All heavy atoms as TSV, in Angstrom:
chain	resi	resn	atom	element	x	y	z
A	1	MET	N	N	-14.323	-35.372	218.950
A	1	MET	CA	C	-14.601	-35.239	217.496
A	1	MET	C	C	-14.851	-36.622	216.987
A	1	MET	O	O	-14.249	-37.614	217.323
A	1	MET	CB	C	-13.434	-34.596	216.762
A	1	MET	CG	C	-13.685	-34.473	215.311
A	1	MET	SD	S	-12.220	-33.849	214.335
A	1	MET	CE	C	-12.877	-32.228	213.993
A	2	ALA	N	N	-15.835	-36.702	216.121
A	2	ALA	CA	C	-16.157	-38.078	215.515
A	2	ALA	C	C	-15.039	-38.515	214.611
A	2	ALA	O	O	-14.340	-37.708	214.040
A	2	ALA	CB	C	-17.433	-37.897	214.734
A	3	ALA	N	N	-14.975	-39.854	214.447
A	3	ALA	CA	C	-13.991	-40.425	213.540
A	3	ALA	C	C	-14.618	-40.340	212.123
A	3	ALA	O	O	-15.515	-41.107	211.831
A	3	ALA	CB	C	-13.668	-41.827	213.921
A	4	ILE	N	N	-14.132	-39.404	211.340
A	4	ILE	CA	C	-14.748	-39.239	210.003
A	4	ILE	C	C	-13.611	-39.498	208.977
A	4	ILE	O	O	-12.405	-39.383	209.319
A	4	ILE	CB	C	-15.335	-37.797	209.802
A	4	ILE	CG1	C	-14.221	-36.718	210.046
A	4	ILE	CG2	C	-16.526	-37.607	210.789
A	4	ILE	CD1	C	-14.647	-35.352	209.642
A	5	PRO	N	N	-13.980	-39.796	207.765
A	5	PRO	CA	C	-12.968	-40.090	206.774
A	5	PRO	C	C	-12.082	-38.878	206.449
A	5	PRO	O	O	-12.501	-37.704	206.614
A	5	PRO	CB	C	-13.825	-40.400	205.505
A	5	PRO	CG	C	-15.132	-40.808	206.032
A	5	PRO	CD	C	-15.315	-40.035	207.247
A	6	LYS	N	N	-10.814	-39.149	206.256
A	6	LYS	CA	C	-9.862	-38.050	205.896
A	6	LYS	C	C	-9.829	-37.664	204.408
A	6	LYS	O	O	-9.727	-36.542	204.080
A	6	LYS	CB	C	-8.471	-38.467	206.352
A	6	LYS	CG	C	-8.352	-38.869	207.753
A	6	LYS	CD	C	-8.198	-37.723	208.666
A	6	LYS	CE	C	-7.907	-38.149	210.135
A	6	LYS	NZ	N	-8.829	-37.607	211.041
A	7	ASP	N	N	-10.018	-38.686	203.554
A	7	ASP	CA	C	-10.045	-38.430	202.179
A	7	ASP	C	C	-11.321	-37.625	201.846
A	7	ASP	O	O	-12.393	-37.927	202.218
A	7	ASP	CB	C	-10.144	-39.767	201.392
A	7	ASP	CG	C	-10.310	-39.610	199.911
A	7	ASP	OD1	O	-9.249	-39.338	199.342
A	7	ASP	OD2	O	-11.398	-39.618	199.394
A	8	PRO	N	N	-11.069	-36.487	201.043
A	8	PRO	CA	C	-12.305	-35.514	200.846
A	8	PRO	C	C	-13.387	-36.245	200.062
A	8	PRO	O	O	-14.571	-35.870	200.264
A	8	PRO	CB	C	-11.646	-34.475	200.017
A	8	PRO	CG	C	-10.273	-34.880	199.640
A	8	PRO	CD	C	-9.855	-35.969	200.537
A	9	PHE	N	N	-13.120	-37.200	199.148
A	9	PHE	CA	C	-14.163	-37.868	198.391
A	9	PHE	C	C	-14.967	-38.807	199.300
A	9	PHE	O	O	-16.161	-38.964	199.092
A	9	PHE	CB	C	-13.605	-38.483	197.211
A	9	PHE	CG	C	-12.954	-37.504	196.320
A	9	PHE	CD1	C	-11.518	-37.367	196.224
A	9	PHE	CD2	C	-13.644	-36.527	195.505
A	9	PHE	CE1	C	-10.939	-36.460	195.472
A	9	PHE	CE2	C	-13.031	-35.637	194.756
A	9	PHE	CZ	C	-11.623	-35.592	194.752
A	10	MET	N	N	-14.304	-39.461	200.175
A	10	MET	CA	C	-14.967	-40.365	201.118
A	10	MET	C	C	-15.757	-39.554	202.123
A	10	MET	O	O	-16.840	-39.882	202.563
A	10	MET	CB	C	-13.985	-41.217	201.863
A	10	MET	CG	C	-13.255	-42.248	200.938
A	10	MET	SD	S	-14.365	-43.438	200.290
A	10	MET	CE	C	-14.770	-44.461	201.655
A	11	LEU	N	N	-15.086	-38.378	202.488
A	11	LEU	CA	C	-15.781	-37.516	203.433
A	11	LEU	C	C	-17.059	-36.918	202.905
A	11	LEU	O	O	-18.069	-36.859	203.638
A	11	LEU	CB	C	-14.769	-36.379	203.775
A	11	LEU	CG	C	-15.302	-35.359	204.804
A	11	LEU	CD1	C	-15.669	-35.987	206.148
A	11	LEU	CD2	C	-14.264	-34.212	204.913
A	12	VAL	N	N	-17.112	-36.480	201.658
A	12	VAL	CA	C	-18.283	-35.914	201.123
A	12	VAL	C	C	-19.345	-36.982	201.049
A	12	VAL	O	O	-20.605	-36.695	201.338
A	12	VAL	CB	C	-18.121	-35.292	199.790
A	12	VAL	CG1	C	-17.904	-36.288	198.626
A	12	VAL	CG2	C	-19.247	-34.271	199.414
A	13	SER	N	N	-19.003	-38.225	200.743
A	13	SER	CA	C	-20.044	-39.258	200.755
A	13	SER	C	C	-20.566	-39.472	202.125
A	13	SER	O	O	-21.839	-39.650	202.329
A	13	SER	CB	C	-19.383	-40.553	200.204
A	13	SER	OG	O	-20.304	-41.691	200.297
A	14	TYR	N	N	-19.678	-39.571	203.101
A	14	TYR	CA	C	-20.056	-39.757	204.515
A	14	TYR	C	C	-20.999	-38.711	205.034
A	14	TYR	O	O	-22.077	-38.946	205.556
A	14	TYR	CB	C	-18.869	-39.932	205.389
A	14	TYR	CG	C	-19.164	-39.959	206.823
A	14	TYR	CD1	C	-19.590	-41.146	207.469
A	14	TYR	CD2	C	-18.995	-38.803	207.720
A	14	TYR	CE1	C	-19.887	-41.146	208.860
A	14	TYR	CE2	C	-19.353	-38.872	208.976
A	14	TYR	CZ	C	-19.739	-40.001	209.571
A	14	TYR	OH	O	-20.087	-40.068	210.930
A	15	VAL	N	N	-20.525	-37.442	204.783
A	15	VAL	CA	C	-21.303	-36.286	205.271
A	15	VAL	C	C	-22.655	-36.181	204.634
A	15	VAL	O	O	-23.722	-35.943	205.313
A	15	VAL	CB	C	-20.436	-34.980	205.102
A	15	VAL	CG1	C	-21.350	-33.724	205.271
A	15	VAL	CG2	C	-19.277	-34.978	205.990
A	16	ASN	N	N	-22.695	-36.386	203.302
A	16	ASN	CA	C	-24.014	-36.335	202.629
A	16	ASN	C	C	-24.951	-37.370	203.143
A	16	ASN	O	O	-26.210	-37.156	203.175
A	16	ASN	CB	C	-23.833	-36.322	201.059
A	16	ASN	CG	C	-23.446	-34.985	200.577
A	16	ASN	OD1	O	-23.588	-33.992	201.221
A	16	ASN	ND2	N	-22.921	-34.997	199.335
A	17	THR	N	N	-24.482	-38.562	203.366
A	17	THR	CA	C	-25.285	-39.640	203.895
A	17	THR	C	C	-25.862	-39.262	205.230
A	17	THR	O	O	-27.018	-39.473	205.581
A	17	THR	CB	C	-24.525	-41.000	203.954
A	17	THR	OG1	O	-24.066	-41.389	202.669
A	17	THR	CG2	C	-25.343	-42.083	204.658
A	18	GLN	N	N	-24.947	-38.721	206.086
A	18	GLN	CA	C	-25.438	-38.290	207.418
A	18	GLN	C	C	-26.465	-37.230	207.353
A	18	GLN	O	O	-27.478	-37.184	208.043
A	18	GLN	CB	C	-24.207	-37.789	208.233
A	18	GLN	CG	C	-23.265	-38.833	208.554
A	18	GLN	CD	C	-23.766	-39.924	209.488
A	18	GLN	OE1	O	-24.339	-39.594	210.515
A	18	GLN	NE2	N	-23.709	-41.126	209.071
A	19	LEU	N	N	-26.326	-36.275	206.397
A	19	LEU	CA	C	-27.214	-35.166	206.255
A	19	LEU	C	C	-28.602	-35.672	205.696
A	19	LEU	O	O	-29.644	-35.356	206.122
A	19	LEU	CB	C	-26.718	-34.082	205.231
A	19	LEU	CG	C	-25.560	-33.267	205.795
A	19	LEU	CD1	C	-24.942	-32.437	204.660
A	19	LEU	CD2	C	-26.030	-32.308	206.932
A	20	ARG	N	N	-28.524	-36.659	204.782
A	20	ARG	CA	C	-29.687	-37.184	204.235
A	20	ARG	C	C	-30.496	-38.001	205.304
A	20	ARG	O	O	-31.726	-37.957	205.415
A	20	ARG	CB	C	-29.409	-38.107	203.058
A	20	ARG	CG	C	-30.608	-38.766	202.406
A	20	ARG	CD	C	-30.228	-39.820	201.420
A	20	ARG	NE	N	-29.730	-40.948	202.205
A	20	ARG	CZ	C	-28.683	-41.724	201.716
A	20	ARG	NH1	N	-28.118	-41.506	200.593
A	20	ARG	NH2	N	-28.276	-42.725	202.447
A	21	ASP	N	N	-29.797	-38.798	206.070
A	21	ASP	CA	C	-30.428	-39.736	206.981
A	21	ASP	C	C	-30.730	-39.244	208.396
A	21	ASP	O	O	-31.643	-39.728	209.035
A	21	ASP	CB	C	-29.633	-41.023	207.123
A	21	ASP	CG	C	-29.540	-41.845	205.879
A	21	ASP	OD1	O	-30.199	-41.537	204.846
A	21	ASP	OD2	O	-28.656	-42.724	205.742
A	22	PHE	N	N	-29.945	-38.257	208.893
A	22	PHE	CA	C	-30.091	-37.859	210.273
A	22	PHE	C	C	-30.164	-36.442	210.615
A	22	PHE	O	O	-30.701	-36.089	211.652
A	22	PHE	CB	C	-28.890	-38.488	211.026
A	22	PHE	CG	C	-28.765	-39.951	210.890
A	22	PHE	CD1	C	-27.588	-40.484	210.153
A	22	PHE	CD2	C	-29.626	-40.798	211.443
A	22	PHE	CE1	C	-27.447	-41.850	210.058
A	22	PHE	CE2	C	-29.509	-42.188	211.292
A	22	PHE	CZ	C	-28.411	-42.667	210.586
A	23	TYR	N	N	-29.676	-35.521	209.744
A	23	TYR	CA	C	-29.538	-34.094	210.194
A	23	TYR	C	C	-30.215	-33.219	209.168
A	23	TYR	O	O	-30.009	-33.275	208.010
A	23	TYR	CB	C	-28.095	-33.747	210.345
A	23	TYR	CG	C	-27.367	-34.637	211.355
A	23	TYR	CD1	C	-26.558	-35.640	210.968
A	23	TYR	CD2	C	-27.608	-34.416	212.702
A	23	TYR	CE1	C	-25.884	-36.450	211.893
A	23	TYR	CE2	C	-27.036	-35.289	213.688
A	23	TYR	CZ	C	-26.163	-36.256	213.220
A	23	TYR	OH	O	-25.580	-37.105	214.225
A	24	PRO	N	N	-30.946	-32.203	209.666
A	24	PRO	CA	C	-31.661	-31.278	208.763
A	24	PRO	C	C	-30.787	-30.138	208.272
A	24	PRO	O	O	-31.203	-29.416	207.362
A	24	PRO	CB	C	-32.806	-30.732	209.732
A	24	PRO	CG	C	-32.224	-30.820	211.081
A	24	PRO	CD	C	-31.381	-32.097	211.038
A	25	SER	N	N	-29.569	-30.003	208.811
A	25	SER	CA	C	-28.661	-29.011	208.339
A	25	SER	C	C	-27.220	-29.417	208.660
A	25	SER	O	O	-27.011	-30.157	209.578
A	25	SER	CB	C	-29.003	-27.708	209.028
A	25	SER	OG	O	-28.694	-27.759	210.402
A	26	VAL	N	N	-26.315	-28.642	208.052
A	26	VAL	CA	C	-24.835	-28.944	208.319
A	26	VAL	C	C	-24.547	-28.434	209.709
A	26	VAL	O	O	-23.730	-29.006	210.390
A	26	VAL	CB	C	-23.999	-28.302	207.238
A	26	VAL	CG1	C	-23.940	-26.823	207.311
A	26	VAL	CG2	C	-22.564	-28.863	207.355
A	27	GLU	N	N	-25.237	-27.389	210.167
A	27	GLU	CA	C	-25.125	-26.934	211.577
A	27	GLU	C	C	-25.408	-27.985	212.586
A	27	GLU	O	O	-24.595	-28.267	213.574
A	27	GLU	CB	C	-25.915	-25.706	211.831
A	27	GLU	CG	C	-25.605	-24.436	211.054
A	27	GLU	CD	C	-26.262	-24.389	209.707
A	27	GLU	OE1	O	-27.128	-25.247	209.405
A	27	GLU	OE2	O	-25.897	-23.481	208.915
A	28	GLU	N	N	-26.555	-28.703	212.405
A	28	GLU	CA	C	-26.873	-29.766	213.284
A	28	GLU	C	C	-25.982	-30.968	213.271
A	28	GLU	O	O	-25.588	-31.547	214.262
A	28	GLU	CB	C	-28.370	-30.215	212.960
A	28	GLU	CG	C	-29.394	-29.234	213.237
A	28	GLU	CD	C	-29.482	-28.914	214.766
A	28	GLU	OE1	O	-29.457	-29.883	215.591
A	28	GLU	OE2	O	-29.623	-27.737	215.126
A	29	LEU	N	N	-25.469	-31.295	212.064
A	29	LEU	CA	C	-24.473	-32.391	211.886
A	29	LEU	C	C	-23.199	-32.018	212.671
A	29	LEU	O	O	-22.698	-32.860	213.397
A	29	LEU	CB	C	-24.154	-32.612	210.483
A	29	LEU	CG	C	-23.052	-33.597	210.165
A	29	LEU	CD1	C	-23.470	-34.646	209.139
A	29	LEU	CD2	C	-21.768	-32.939	209.665
A	30	CYS	N	N	-22.735	-30.831	212.465
A	30	CYS	CA	C	-21.494	-30.436	213.115
A	30	CYS	C	C	-21.591	-30.437	214.695
A	30	CYS	O	O	-20.699	-30.815	215.365
A	30	CYS	CB	C	-21.000	-29.072	212.601
A	30	CYS	SG	S	-20.355	-29.185	210.876
A	31	LYS	N	N	-22.761	-29.913	215.051
A	31	LYS	CA	C	-23.006	-29.834	216.551
A	31	LYS	C	C	-23.055	-31.267	217.188
A	31	LYS	O	O	-22.407	-31.599	218.145
A	31	LYS	CB	C	-24.305	-29.149	216.812
A	31	LYS	CG	C	-24.711	-28.910	218.249
A	31	LYS	CD	C	-25.920	-28.105	218.361
A	31	LYS	CE	C	-26.368	-27.950	219.793
A	31	LYS	NZ	N	-27.669	-27.222	219.892
A	32	ALA	N	N	-23.739	-32.122	216.478
A	32	ALA	CA	C	-23.941	-33.556	216.940
A	32	ALA	C	C	-22.601	-34.357	216.948
A	32	ALA	O	O	-22.406	-35.143	217.841
A	32	ALA	CB	C	-24.956	-34.274	216.166
A	33	LEU	N	N	-21.843	-34.088	215.880
A	33	LEU	CA	C	-20.605	-34.906	215.733
A	33	LEU	C	C	-19.388	-34.123	216.232
A	33	LEU	O	O	-18.271	-34.639	216.076
A	33	LEU	CB	C	-20.341	-35.243	214.222
A	33	LEU	CG	C	-21.480	-36.143	213.636
A	33	LEU	CD1	C	-21.134	-36.445	212.218
A	33	LEU	CD2	C	-21.712	-37.421	214.452
A	34	ASP	N	N	-19.558	-33.033	216.922
A	34	ASP	CA	C	-18.577	-32.144	217.423
A	34	ASP	C	C	-17.444	-31.886	216.376
A	34	ASP	O	O	-16.242	-32.095	216.577
A	34	ASP	CB	C	-17.867	-32.859	218.586
A	34	ASP	CG	C	-16.960	-31.935	219.400
A	34	ASP	OD1	O	-17.151	-30.695	219.427
A	34	ASP	OD2	O	-15.994	-32.431	220.060
A	35	LEU	N	N	-17.897	-31.330	215.220
A	35	LEU	CA	C	-17.075	-30.947	214.135
A	35	LEU	C	C	-17.056	-29.480	214.033
A	35	LEU	O	O	-18.006	-28.767	214.267
A	35	LEU	CB	C	-17.592	-31.532	212.761
A	35	LEU	CG	C	-17.696	-32.991	212.677
A	35	LEU	CD1	C	-18.391	-33.459	211.401
A	35	LEU	CD2	C	-16.316	-33.663	212.802
A	36	ASN	N	N	-15.912	-28.952	213.539
A	36	ASN	CA	C	-15.817	-27.518	213.234
A	36	ASN	C	C	-16.296	-27.288	211.816
A	36	ASN	O	O	-15.669	-27.778	210.813
A	36	ASN	CB	C	-14.336	-27.103	213.344
A	36	ASN	CG	C	-14.139	-25.682	213.065
A	36	ASN	OD1	O	-14.439	-25.167	211.950
A	36	ASN	ND2	N	-13.585	-24.947	214.102
A	37	ARG	N	N	-17.401	-26.568	211.705
A	37	ARG	CA	C	-17.974	-26.403	210.360
A	37	ARG	C	C	-17.011	-25.729	209.375
A	37	ARG	O	O	-16.927	-26.165	208.167
A	37	ARG	CB	C	-19.222	-25.582	210.490
A	37	ARG	CG	C	-19.942	-25.305	209.084
A	37	ARG	CD	C	-21.177	-24.553	209.112
A	37	ARG	NE	N	-21.655	-24.316	207.839
A	37	ARG	CZ	C	-22.831	-23.804	207.518
A	37	ARG	NH1	N	-23.657	-23.448	208.508
A	37	ARG	NH2	N	-23.167	-23.649	206.259
A	38	GLU	N	N	-16.270	-24.712	209.844
A	38	GLU	CA	C	-15.357	-24.009	208.923
A	38	GLU	C	C	-14.324	-24.987	208.358
A	38	GLU	O	O	-13.936	-24.944	207.205
A	38	GLU	CB	C	-14.685	-22.846	209.595
A	38	GLU	CG	C	-15.672	-21.698	209.880
A	38	GLU	CD	C	-15.066	-20.624	210.723
A	38	GLU	OE1	O	-13.805	-20.544	210.891
A	38	GLU	OE2	O	-15.749	-19.780	211.247
A	39	GLN	N	N	-13.777	-25.851	209.210
A	39	GLN	CA	C	-12.777	-26.816	208.826
A	39	GLN	C	C	-13.347	-27.854	207.830
A	39	GLN	O	O	-12.669	-28.241	206.853
A	39	GLN	CB	C	-12.088	-27.474	209.995
A	39	GLN	CG	C	-11.188	-26.585	210.798
A	39	GLN	CD	C	-10.689	-27.244	212.105
A	39	GLN	OE1	O	-11.149	-28.325	212.440
A	39	GLN	NE2	N	-9.707	-26.613	212.688
A	40	LEU	N	N	-14.490	-28.314	208.190
A	40	LEU	CA	C	-15.187	-29.273	207.321
A	40	LEU	C	C	-15.440	-28.685	205.908
A	40	LEU	O	O	-15.115	-29.224	204.876
A	40	LEU	CB	C	-16.525	-29.738	207.991
A	40	LEU	CG	C	-17.434	-30.614	207.094
A	40	LEU	CD1	C	-16.790	-31.949	206.885
A	40	LEU	CD2	C	-18.830	-30.749	207.655
A	41	GLU	N	N	-15.980	-27.441	205.863
A	41	GLU	CA	C	-16.193	-26.888	204.579
A	41	GLU	C	C	-14.960	-26.544	203.910
A	41	GLU	O	O	-14.950	-26.643	202.652
A	41	GLU	CB	C	-17.117	-25.572	204.767
A	41	GLU	CG	C	-18.527	-25.973	205.151
A	41	GLU	CD	C	-19.461	-24.732	205.101
A	41	GLU	OE1	O	-19.133	-23.714	204.587
A	41	GLU	OE2	O	-20.593	-24.952	205.643
A	42	GLU	N	N	-13.925	-26.160	204.521
A	42	GLU	CA	C	-12.602	-25.877	203.921
A	42	GLU	C	C	-12.035	-27.134	203.228
A	42	GLU	O	O	-11.585	-27.090	202.060
A	42	GLU	CB	C	-11.682	-25.320	204.881
A	42	GLU	CG	C	-10.278	-24.919	204.370
A	42	GLU	CD	C	-9.350	-24.414	205.445
A	42	GLU	OE1	O	-9.860	-23.576	206.203
A	42	GLU	OE2	O	-8.205	-24.834	205.509
A	43	LYS	N	N	-12.135	-28.255	203.964
A	43	LYS	CA	C	-11.611	-29.490	203.418
A	43	LYS	C	C	-12.416	-29.894	202.175
A	43	LYS	O	O	-11.775	-30.330	201.121
A	43	LYS	CB	C	-11.688	-30.529	204.448
A	43	LYS	CG	C	-11.023	-31.886	203.973
A	43	LYS	CD	C	-10.753	-32.726	205.153
A	43	LYS	CE	C	-9.842	-33.897	204.587
A	43	LYS	NZ	N	-9.099	-34.612	205.666
A	44	LEU	N	N	-13.718	-29.744	202.166
A	44	LEU	CA	C	-14.563	-30.188	201.080
A	44	LEU	C	C	-14.415	-29.120	199.915
A	44	LEU	O	O	-14.495	-29.545	198.700
A	44	LEU	CB	C	-16.002	-30.379	201.528
A	44	LEU	CG	C	-16.158	-31.595	202.436
A	44	LEU	CD1	C	-17.625	-31.629	202.848
A	44	LEU	CD2	C	-15.726	-32.847	201.720
A	45	ARG	N	N	-14.214	-27.830	200.244
A	45	ARG	CA	C	-14.026	-26.821	199.182
A	45	ARG	C	C	-12.783	-27.172	198.472
A	45	ARG	O	O	-12.758	-26.929	197.199
A	45	ARG	CB	C	-13.934	-25.415	199.886
A	45	ARG	CG	C	-14.801	-24.516	199.171
A	45	ARG	CD	C	-14.733	-23.043	199.827
A	45	ARG	NE	N	-14.013	-22.882	201.042
A	45	ARG	CZ	C	-14.683	-22.759	202.218
A	45	ARG	NH1	N	-16.001	-22.889	202.287
A	45	ARG	NH2	N	-13.988	-22.616	203.362
A	46	ALA	N	N	-11.755	-27.757	199.067
A	46	ALA	CA	C	-10.548	-28.059	198.386
A	46	ALA	C	C	-10.710	-29.125	197.343
A	46	ALA	O	O	-9.981	-29.197	196.373
A	46	ALA	CB	C	-9.442	-28.452	199.380
A	47	ALA	N	N	-11.825	-29.880	197.500
A	47	ALA	CA	C	-12.108	-30.950	196.527
A	47	ALA	C	C	-13.258	-30.464	195.599
A	47	ALA	O	O	-13.871	-31.229	194.904
A	47	ALA	CB	C	-12.514	-32.218	197.178
A	48	ASP	N	N	-13.578	-29.135	195.706
A	48	ASP	CA	C	-14.522	-28.437	194.853
A	48	ASP	C	C	-16.004	-28.833	195.257
A	48	ASP	O	O	-16.892	-28.900	194.354
A	48	ASP	CB	C	-14.350	-28.675	193.395
A	48	ASP	CG	C	-14.937	-27.645	192.515
A	48	ASP	OD1	O	-15.064	-26.501	193.011
A	48	ASP	OD2	O	-15.317	-27.948	191.331
A	49	TYR	N	N	-16.248	-29.108	196.500
A	49	TYR	CA	C	-17.674	-29.304	196.972
A	49	TYR	C	C	-18.060	-28.127	197.812
A	49	TYR	O	O	-17.248	-27.661	198.650
A	49	TYR	CB	C	-17.656	-30.572	197.851
A	49	TYR	CG	C	-17.610	-31.817	197.074
A	49	TYR	CD1	C	-16.365	-32.530	196.886
A	49	TYR	CD2	C	-18.678	-32.412	196.351
A	49	TYR	CE1	C	-16.280	-33.706	196.116
A	49	TYR	CE2	C	-18.579	-33.533	195.633
A	49	TYR	CZ	C	-17.412	-34.182	195.561
A	49	TYR	OH	O	-17.352	-35.363	194.767
A	50	HIS	N	N	-19.282	-27.716	197.651
A	50	HIS	CA	C	-19.819	-26.614	198.390
A	50	HIS	C	C	-21.186	-27.019	198.965
A	50	HIS	O	O	-21.948	-27.735	198.284
A	50	HIS	CB	C	-19.983	-25.357	197.484
A	50	HIS	CG	C	-18.718	-24.874	196.996
A	50	HIS	ND1	N	-17.923	-25.653	196.168
A	50	HIS	CD2	C	-18.101	-23.677	197.036
A	50	HIS	CE1	C	-16.790	-25.000	195.867
A	50	HIS	NE2	N	-16.896	-23.851	196.356
A	51	TYR	N	N	-21.475	-26.527	200.146
A	51	TYR	CA	C	-22.798	-26.850	200.853
A	51	TYR	C	C	-23.879	-26.082	200.201
A	51	TYR	O	O	-23.853	-24.896	199.980
A	51	TYR	CB	C	-22.699	-26.495	202.336
A	51	TYR	CG	C	-23.950	-26.898	203.052
A	51	TYR	CD1	C	-24.397	-28.237	203.203
A	51	TYR	CD2	C	-24.823	-25.976	203.527
A	51	TYR	CE1	C	-25.493	-28.570	203.875
A	51	TYR	CE2	C	-25.942	-26.277	204.248
A	51	TYR	CZ	C	-26.318	-27.563	204.392
A	51	TYR	OH	O	-27.494	-27.894	205.049
A	52	SER	N	N	-24.986	-26.874	199.859
A	52	SER	CA	C	-26.215	-26.287	199.306
A	52	SER	C	C	-27.328	-26.418	200.446
A	52	SER	O	O	-27.679	-27.568	200.751
A	52	SER	CB	C	-26.659	-27.010	198.062
A	52	SER	OG	O	-27.997	-26.679	197.752
A	53	GLN	N	N	-27.677	-25.293	200.985
A	53	GLN	CA	C	-28.669	-25.332	202.037
A	53	GLN	C	C	-29.990	-25.823	201.511
A	53	GLN	O	O	-30.719	-26.499	202.144
A	53	GLN	CB	C	-28.860	-23.856	202.609
A	53	GLN	CG	C	-29.686	-23.828	203.838
A	53	GLN	CD	C	-29.705	-22.459	204.444
A	53	GLN	OE1	O	-29.220	-21.483	203.958
A	53	GLN	NE2	N	-30.314	-22.361	205.636
A	54	GLU	N	N	-30.320	-25.455	200.249
A	54	GLU	CA	C	-31.609	-25.903	199.636
A	54	GLU	C	C	-31.666	-27.309	199.562
A	54	GLU	O	O	-32.692	-27.969	199.795
A	54	GLU	CB	C	-31.741	-25.224	198.283
A	54	GLU	CG	C	-31.938	-23.723	198.285
A	54	GLU	CD	C	-30.533	-23.040	198.375
A	54	GLU	OE1	O	-29.494	-23.588	197.864
A	54	GLU	OE2	O	-30.418	-21.953	198.950
A	55	ARG	N	N	-30.537	-28.017	199.216
A	55	ARG	CA	C	-30.515	-29.453	199.017
A	55	ARG	C	C	-30.081	-30.196	200.271
A	55	ARG	O	O	-30.108	-31.445	200.326
A	55	ARG	CB	C	-29.611	-29.868	197.831
A	55	ARG	CG	C	-30.248	-29.343	196.477
A	55	ARG	CD	C	-29.343	-29.512	195.366
A	55	ARG	NE	N	-29.248	-30.931	195.055
A	55	ARG	CZ	C	-28.575	-31.356	193.999
A	55	ARG	NH1	N	-27.959	-30.584	193.185
A	55	ARG	NH2	N	-28.559	-32.716	193.788
A	56	ASN	N	N	-29.486	-29.462	201.279
A	56	ASN	CA	C	-28.902	-30.007	202.446
A	56	ASN	C	C	-27.886	-31.087	202.082
A	56	ASN	O	O	-27.906	-32.231	202.633
A	56	ASN	CB	C	-29.979	-30.535	203.388
A	56	ASN	CG	C	-29.426	-30.912	204.767
A	56	ASN	OD1	O	-28.518	-30.297	205.236
A	56	ASN	ND2	N	-29.924	-32.011	205.307
A	57	GLN	N	N	-26.971	-30.717	201.201
A	57	GLN	CA	C	-25.898	-31.618	200.874
A	57	GLN	C	C	-24.740	-30.800	200.259
A	57	GLN	O	O	-24.908	-29.690	199.858
A	57	GLN	CB	C	-26.330	-32.678	199.897
A	57	GLN	CG	C	-26.687	-32.215	198.529
A	57	GLN	CD	C	-27.198	-33.421	197.609
A	57	GLN	OE1	O	-27.869	-34.336	198.043
A	57	GLN	NE2	N	-26.898	-33.266	196.354
A	58	PHE	N	N	-23.644	-31.446	200.224
A	58	PHE	CA	C	-22.440	-30.831	199.518
A	58	PHE	C	C	-22.519	-31.314	198.105
A	58	PHE	O	O	-22.636	-32.506	197.838
A	58	PHE	CB	C	-21.187	-31.346	200.206
A	58	PHE	CG	C	-20.907	-30.577	201.482
A	58	PHE	CD1	C	-21.449	-30.986	202.663
A	58	PHE	CD2	C	-20.159	-29.400	201.495
A	58	PHE	CE1	C	-21.255	-30.346	203.834
A	58	PHE	CE2	C	-19.914	-28.711	202.663
A	58	PHE	CZ	C	-20.450	-29.156	203.823
A	59	ILE	N	N	-22.423	-30.337	197.147
A	59	ILE	CA	C	-22.446	-30.641	195.737
A	59	ILE	C	C	-21.279	-30.082	195.077
A	59	ILE	O	O	-20.575	-29.209	195.577
A	59	ILE	CB	C	-23.799	-30.102	195.070
A	59	ILE	CG1	C	-23.965	-28.669	195.364
A	59	ILE	CG2	C	-24.953	-30.895	195.595
A	59	ILE	CD1	C	-25.165	-27.994	194.688
């Protein structure tokens, strides 16, 4: 698993930057970084962020 930020606000910034610069979808990001998508989304949901497929970012 990739070393990603633990703080949800730092995490959303990191993930959105990765999505913007390198990955066309959250599925591709999770696959490339060996992340569990459900766990990632659960952690970000706790901070009131949800994935937008249309925007390819957590908002």
